[in-house]
Structures are given as C-alpha cells and as structure tokens.
N, C-alpha and C positions, 0 to 999 in steps of 0.2 A: 604245829604251826597252823594258825588260822588263815584260810585261803579267802581272799577278797574277790568276789564277783560283782560286777556292775550291771544292772539292768537299764537298758535304754529303749524308750518308746518312740518310734519314728512313724511317720505316715505310711511308710512302706511295710513295716511289720516290727515285731520285737526282736531285739538283739541282745545277747548275753555275752559280756566280755570277762575275761579272767585278767586280774591285775598281777603282774609279775613281781615288781619290786617298787614300793613306795614308802617314803618316810614323810610323815605329816610335818615334822619340824622344818624339813628342807623345801617344802612347798613354797615358802615365801622367797626363796633365793631366785635371782633373775635368771640363772642357768636353767633351773627347773621350769620356770615359765616359758622360756624360750623352747624348751623340748616339747611342751605341750603345743606350741604354735607350729612347729615343723613336723611334717608327716613322718619323715625317716626316723627321727628320734623318738616320736610317740609310738611307733611300731614296737619299739623295745619295752615299752611300759605296759601296753595292753595287747591282748590276743583275743580274737573272735572265737568263742566256744560254740555258739549256735545262733542261727538266724531263722526266725519263723515269719515268713511274709504273709500278709493278709490275702485271703482268697479273692476278695472283691471289695469294692468301694463300700458296700453296705456292711460288710464284716469289719472293715476299718472304722466305720462310724460307731458300730456297736462297741468295739474294743475301746475307743477313745472316750466314749461316754461312761463306760464302766471305770476306766482309770480316773477320770475327772471326779466321779462320785465316790471313789475309793472302794470299789467293788472288784473282787478277783474274777476275771473272765476265764472261761474254760480254755481258750486258746493259751493265755498266759500260764494257767495252771499246768497244762500239758508240757509247755516248754520248760518250766522250772522243774517239774517232776522227772523229765527225761535228761536234762542237761546239767542240773546242779549235783554236787557230790552226794553220795549216799549217806555219809556221816554228817548229820545236821549240825552237830556240835562244833565241828571243825570248819564249817562254812559260814561265811559272813556276806550278806547281799547288800550292795549299795543301791539305793533307789533315790529318785529326785523328789518325790512326794511322800510326806510322812503317813498320809492316809492309806495309800496303797501298800505301804510298808507294814502298817498295823494289820491290814487284811491278810497279807502274806504270812505274818507271824502267827496270826490266830488260826488260819486254816491249814498251813503247811509246816509251820514250826521253825522256819528260818529266821535267824536273827538279822535285822535290817538296820542300815545305818544311813543317815542323811547328813549333808553338810560336810565341811572340812575337806578331806581327801576326795571323797565322792563327788562333790560339787566341781572340783578342779578337773577330775578325770572325765566327768560328764561334759564339761566345757570342751575339752579336747576331742571327745567322741563326736559331739555335735558339729564341730568344725570339720573333722576329717571323715565323717561317716561314709560318704560315698567312696573314699579311698580304702576303707577298712573292709568293706563288703564287696565280694567279687560279683561282677555283672551289674553293678549299680553305678550309674553316672551322675554327675552333679545335676545335669539337666533333668533327668528322670526323677531324681530325689526332690527337686524344687517343684516339679509338676505334681507329684504325689502330695507334697505339703500344701500346695495351693488348692487342689481339689478337695482334700480332706478338710482344710480350713473353711472353705465355702459351705460344704455340706454340714459341718458341725455348727457353724454360725446359723445356717438356715434352719437346722433342727431346733436350736436353742430359741430362736425367734418364734418358730412355729408352735413349740410346745411350752411357751412361757405361761406359767400359771397365773401371772398378774396381767394377762393381755386385756381382760375385760375391765380391770380397774383403770387401765390407761385412759380409757374414754372418759371415765368419771373425773379423773385427775385433770385432764385437759379441759373438760367442760367447766369445772368449777373455777379453774384459773382464768379461762376466757370470761366467765361470768363476772368475776371480781374486776377484771380489766375493763369490761364494758361498763360496769357501774362507774368507775373512775372516769372513763372517757365521756360518758353521757353526762355526768355532772359538770365536767369541765367545758364541754360544748354548750350545754344549756346556759351556763353562766355567760358564755360568749354571746349567745343569742339575746340573753336579757340585757347585757350591756349595750349590744349594738341596736337592738329595737327600742331600748329604753330612751335613747336620745329623741326618738319620734313620738312614743307613747309611754311616758314614764309611770303613769297611774295604773297601767295594767299589772305591774309587778305586785302592788299591794292587794289587788283584787284576787289574782290567781297566783298561788305559791308553787303549785306542782309543776315540775319541769316539762313533762310530756305534754300537758294540757297547755302550757304557756307557748310551746313551740307550735302546736297545732293552731292556736289563736293567732299568733304572729303571722302564720302562713295564710290563714283565712281572712284576717282583717286587712293586711296590707297597708294602704294609706288610710289613716283613721278618718280623713275628711270625707271618704266615700262611704263610710259606714251609715246605714239608715235603718228604718223600721223593717225594711224587707229582709235585712240580714239577721233579724232577731231569732228566727227559727234555726238557722245555721249555728248561731252562738249557743242556743239552748242544747242542740245536739252535742256540741263539743264539751260544754261545761256541765250538762246535766242538771241545771238549776236555773229556773226562770228569773229569780231575783238577781243572781249574778250576772246574767246575760243583760238584764236591764241596767245594772250598775255599769257595765262595760260600755254600753251605748251612751249613757248620760256623761260618763267620764271622757268619751271620745269627743263629745261636743265642746266641753270646757277644758281641754287638755292644754298643759303649758309646754308640750314638746315642740321641738323645731320641725320645720318642713323638711321633707326628704324627697330626693330625685327618684324618678322611675328606675334608673340603673341601680341605685342603691337598694331599692326595694326588691329588685330581681335577685341580687346577691343575698339578701337576708332570707327571702323565701327559699332559695335554693339550698342554703345552709340549714334552714329549719326543717326542710324535707328530709336531709340526710340524718339529722338528729332524731326525727320521727321514725325513719326506717331502722336506725340502730336500736331504738327502744322497742319496736315491734320485734326485731330479731332476738332481742334479750328475752322477751316473753316466751318466744318459741324455744330458745335454748333452755330456759328454765323448765319447760314442759318435757323436753328431751332428757334433762338431768333427772327429773322426777321418775320418768319411765325406767331409765337406766338403774337408778338406785332401787326401785321396786323389784327389778330383776336380780341385781347382784347382792344387795344388802337390804332386804325387806325388813328384817327385825330392827336393824339399826336406825333405818329411816323412820319406822313406825315409832320408835322410842324417842328419838332426839330431833327428828326432822331431816329432810333430804339435804338441805344446804349445809347444816352443821355436820351431818354425817359424812357428806362428800368432802368437807374441809378436813375432818379427821383422817379420812383415807388418804387424801392428798398429802397431808403433812407427814403421815407415817410412810408414805411410799407405795403402799399397797394394802389390800385388805388382810393379806397374810401377815404383814408386818404389824398391823394394828391388832390382830388377834393374838400375836405373841407378846404384846406389851402387857405388863401388870397394870392394875387399876390405878396405882399411885402415878405411873407415867402418863396414862391417859388423862388424868385429872389436870395435869399441868402442861399438857401438850399445847404448844403454841405460846407459852410464857417462859421460854428458856432464858431469855435476856433477864427477865426480872428474877428468876431463880438464881442465876449465877451472880447477879448484882447483890442479891440478899446474902448469899453465901460468902461473898467477898467482904461485904460490910457487916456481916454477922447480924443482919436484920431479919425481919419476919419474911418467911418464904411465901410465895404466891398461893392462893387457895384454888384458883382455877385458871384455865387457859381458853382454849377454843370452845369448851362446853359452856362458858359463860353466856354465849349467844342463845342458848336454849331458854325456853320460857320458864322452866322450873326455878332456876336460880334467881331470875327477876321477880318471881312471885313470892319467894321466901323471905322472911324477915332478915334484917341485918345480921343478928346474932346466929341465925341458922344457915346462912349462905355457905359457910365452910362445910358444915355437916351434910347438907343436901348435895353439894358438889362432889364430895367424897362418895356418897351413896350413888349418885348418878353415874360417876365414872365406873364404879363397880358393875352397874347394870349395862353400861356401854360395852365394857370388856366381854361380858357374858353374851351380849347380842352379837357382837362382831365375831366371836368364836362359833357361835351357832351358824351364822351366815356363811363363814369361811369353809367350815368342815362338814356341813349337811349336804346330802345328795340333791334333795329338793328343797331349796330355801323357801320359807313361808313367813308371813308377817305375824303369825299367831303368838310366838314367843315375844316378839317386840311389843305387841298390845298388852300382853300380860305383865311384862316388865314396866310398861308405862303406867298401868294401873298400880303396881307396887310403889312406884315413885310418887303417884298422886296420894296413895294412902300414907306414905311417909310424911309428905308435906302436911296432910291433915293431922297426923300425930303430933308434929311439932307445933301446930297452931292450937289444936283443941284437946290433945292428950288422948284421942281415940286410938286404941291399939290396932296396928295393921295385922293382916293375915300372915301366917308363917309361910316362909319361902317354899317348904316342901309341898304344902297344899296347892300353892299357885302352880308350881311346876308340873305337878301330877295332872291338874286340869289342862295345862298347856299341852302336855305330851299326848293326852287323849284327843284333843282338838286338832293338834298338828297331824297325828296319824290319819285322822278322817280327811283332812285337807289334802295330805300327800296321796292318799288312796284315790281321791277324786281327780287330782292332777294327773296321776299315772293312767287312770281310766280314760281321761280325755286324750292323752298322748297316744294310747293304744288305738283309740277310735281314729285319730288323725293318721296314724300309720296305715291302718286298714284302708281308709279312704284313699290314701296316696297310692297304696298297692293296687287298689281296684282301678284307679284312674290310669295307672301305669299299664295294667293288663289290658284295659279298654284301648288305650293308645296303640299298643303293640298289635292288638287284633285288627284295628282299623288300618294300620300300616300293612299288615299282612293281606288283608282284603283288597286293599288298593293295589298292591303288587300283583295279586292274582288277576285283577281286572285288566291291568296293563298288559300282562302276558297274553290273556285271552284276545285282547284287542289286536295285539301284534301277530297272533297266530291266524286269525280269521282272514285278513287280507292276503296272507301267504297261500292259504288254501284256495281262495278265489283265483289267484294268479295261476296256480297249478292247473285248475280245472279249465281256465281259458286256454292255456298252452296246449292241453291234451285235446281240446275241441278243434284248435287251429291246426294241429299236425295232420297231414293227409294219411289215409289208410293205405298200407302197403301190403302186397301179397306175400305171404310166407314162403320161403323156399326150403325144400327138404334137404337135409344134410347128406353128405356122401356116404356116411357109414349106415344109412338106412334107419336112423333113429327117428323120433317123433319131430314133426315140423315146429320150428320155433321162429318167432318174429325177431329178426336182427335188429340191433339198436341202429339209431340214425347214423352215427359216425361210422360204423362198420359198413353200412350200405354205401355211404359216400365213397369210402376207400375201395370197395369192390367195383363200383362204377368207374372210378378213376383208373384202376388196374385194367379194366376191360378196354377203356379208350386207348390207353397206351399200347396194349397188345394189337389193337386195330391199326393204330399209327404205324407200328413196326411192320405189320403185314403189308401195308400200303407201300412202305419204303422198299421192302424186299421185292415186291412186284415191279416197281419202277426201275430198281436196279437190274432185274432180269430182262426187262424190256430193253433197257439200254444195251446190255450185253448182246442181246439178240440182234439189234440193229448194227453193232459194230461187226 
C-alpha cells in the first residue's frame, strides 16, 4: 500500500502530515467537504508526522525564496530525509507547487503529486494549521505570516532585476504624454492669441517659438522698432522679425483687453515651462539609456530603444524575444487583423521610427526591417547580460545596417558578421579594461578620503581630550596651593610620620572637642555634689 504524505510550507516552518484514509472519488461529496471544514473530523484524516520550525526570520526568508524558485533547501532536505519512510517506492509525497515537487523527485527520489486529493487536504491543513501543531496559536501564526510576507515582498522589490528599466519606462511614457499635452496646449494658445494677432500663425509655425512670441509681444499695437532685437533673439532670423513687426502694424485682429492678455501670457508661460522640462527629460532619458542599454541606443536611437523596452516590459523581456517578435513589436492590432482577414501581415512595428527604414526604398523596407530587428535583438542581449555594458557593439551593428542599406542600393557586398564581431570584441575588451581601471582609481580615492576623514576625527577627539585634561590639572594645582600646611603627627606604634588626610584630621579635632566637653560636664557635676 502506498502511503501518502503531504508537505505544507508555513511562515513558522515546514510541516509533514501523514494521510490516513482518503478516496479521491468521495472528495466531491458534501459530507467530505464538511469534514475538511471541521477540526474534529479533519483530525481523523491527517496526522502530524514532523514539524521543523524556522530558526529565525532570515532563515524563513531564505527557505521561502528557495521554495518559490523551485530549489530544495537544506532544511527541507533534512526534514524529508529524517521523517519520510525509508522505502521510497511505497511513499508518495503531496506538494502544492509542481516546481518543488520536481526538485524533490530529482534530488531525493520521492514521487510527488499535486492537485486532486492533495489540494483538498492542503486546504484543510491551511485552515486548521494552528490547531494541528502543538504550541502554535492562531495569533502567532498570523503574525509569522504577516512578518514573512513583508520581508519577502521587500526582498523582491529590492532585488528586482528590472528596477533600472523602470526609470526608462516611466521616462518614455512621460515624454509621449508631454508631447501630446504640449501640442494640445499650443493649439489652444494659437486659437486664443489668434483672435488678436492672426497673421503670426503664418509667419511662425513652431509651437514653442509661437508661445514665446505671444508672451513677448502681448498687445500688438505696442510693438515698435525697439522690440526688434527681442524678436530676433526669439526667432533667430532678422527677416522673420521684420515680417512680424510689419504684420503687427497692418493686422486684421480684434482688440484685446489687458485682463485677457494677462491670462494668455500666463498660459503661454506654462506651455514654455513644459517644453523646457521636456528637453531636460529627454536629456535624462539619453543618459539613462547610455547607462542601461548603450548598444541598443547606439544602434537604433535612445527614443526608439526606450519605446521597445517599455513595450516589452523590461530589457530582460526584450532580450528574450526572437527577432521576428521585435520586428512587429507595437503592431499587434495590425497583425491580428491580418490573421483574421487573411491579409498581409505588418512588416514593422515600433522600429519603423528609426531612420534606416525611412531611408530604404519601398521594395526594401521589409528586408531592412527584418535585418534591423535581428541586430536589435543581438544588441539588447549584449546590454542585458554583459557585466560592463559598452556602446562598441552597438556602433559596429549600426555600421552593418548601413552597409546592408548600401548593398540594397548599389550592390556593394557588406563585410561578414564574423569579421565585424571579432573587431568589436577586441575594442570592447579594451573599453571594459579602461572602465575597470577608472573604477579602481575611484575606489582607491574613496578609501583614501575615508582614511583621511577617520584620521581627522581621531585627531580632533585627541585635542578635545587634551583640552579637557589641562583645566582639571590647573584646578588641582590651585587646590593644593590653597590648602594650609599641617604638621604631621607620629603614630602610636612608633612607625614613620605620615600626614593625615584632611577628613581624618577634622574627625580627630571633633573627637578632642567632645572629650573636653565631657570633662567640663564632669567637673561641674562634681562641684554641684560638693556644694550639696
């Protein structure tokens, strides 16, 4: 007969239960479901064989991480080796997760089962665990679960491999949103200020420049020759500045009140500040991409590379995608529509925004997009899995795409991939060595500064101690000088003369005075007795 044991992982520790009698067919009956829900009846179904509590919170976190990743921890191995039956063929172990079951089967040789009977029994154990284990209360079990849940979540967030990508994903999303908002707000400024000065739209078409001009000009009737220098600074063209001045004199726009002008200028300044913030955000994105994915950004550009990472979810996910997926990434709707209608599938998705596809001829767009997707996949994998990412491979891959474009246009054969990669490996090794050398120098400087700081702190502490000791010494000297010199009295036993301490001298003087007082009292008493 095969004995069924069930392994239950709790925040307090591992528990191994032996199942007495269970029929899989009868599990669906309401009577059996009721027996799982009540503690008394459930005691007849399972029996606690062994319980191995975790030694500390750190140990619990290590074990739960191992279980979630499907790795057999030493604590779990020890429990199973000591508590499971010796005959492995007759033992069947029920587990909640198939991954840990596969690890146990591979390393210990126990047959594992998931689902069915095991799932129902685990549901009952989870419900009555505090009653099945002696010394464990419902309150302590819930506290252990809460503490382990917090530490597990904290560790997952802390050691998230995609945490650097999150900044790129948020930056590119914000950049796209800012583009939409700035366009909408600029159109609002054009319409609003166009009532007063409609000719300005034809002269200046760029949104940022138009908003700056609307803020600078204000009331067009006040525009004069003195304002020409300011207009030239904004437009960067003397002919356009002169055209704006002439148009303001013969404009067909309506008059505008000062209050309306204040509102238009205020809104224009907001649009200008948003545009300037967008420029700063683009610089931030460029610096982040050069740190996280330098090869991808060198090959296809920072913005398109960031969009690919954002659409994939992370750089790791993008590295896992095949080239065919990267090629149509961002064109999912068109792909499924083509599959549904049995039409032509899309040739490119987000990579269409790169300059290579725009430069290719119409007949070569599909071919160059396929080639570019292949190179993007290689670049993303190099960036994701290299210790010190560099832009060397990205530059070489970009050269290959340029050569392929030239081959499609002129027929000039490109270099072989093996030759290019050999050159790239040599250059990359030199760059990596240089980067490591710089890092070592920085670390040495940092250690030197830290050492100097500690030495300075130690010297300052010594100075403070010396300053504290000197006044104490001076006070002692003053006290010694102020004390009167006293004659030393010889001791009764005939030893060498010693100077008695001040307190002892006081006590001796007080004792002598008391003896004198007593003698005086006795004399007075004797005199009284004689009189009587």
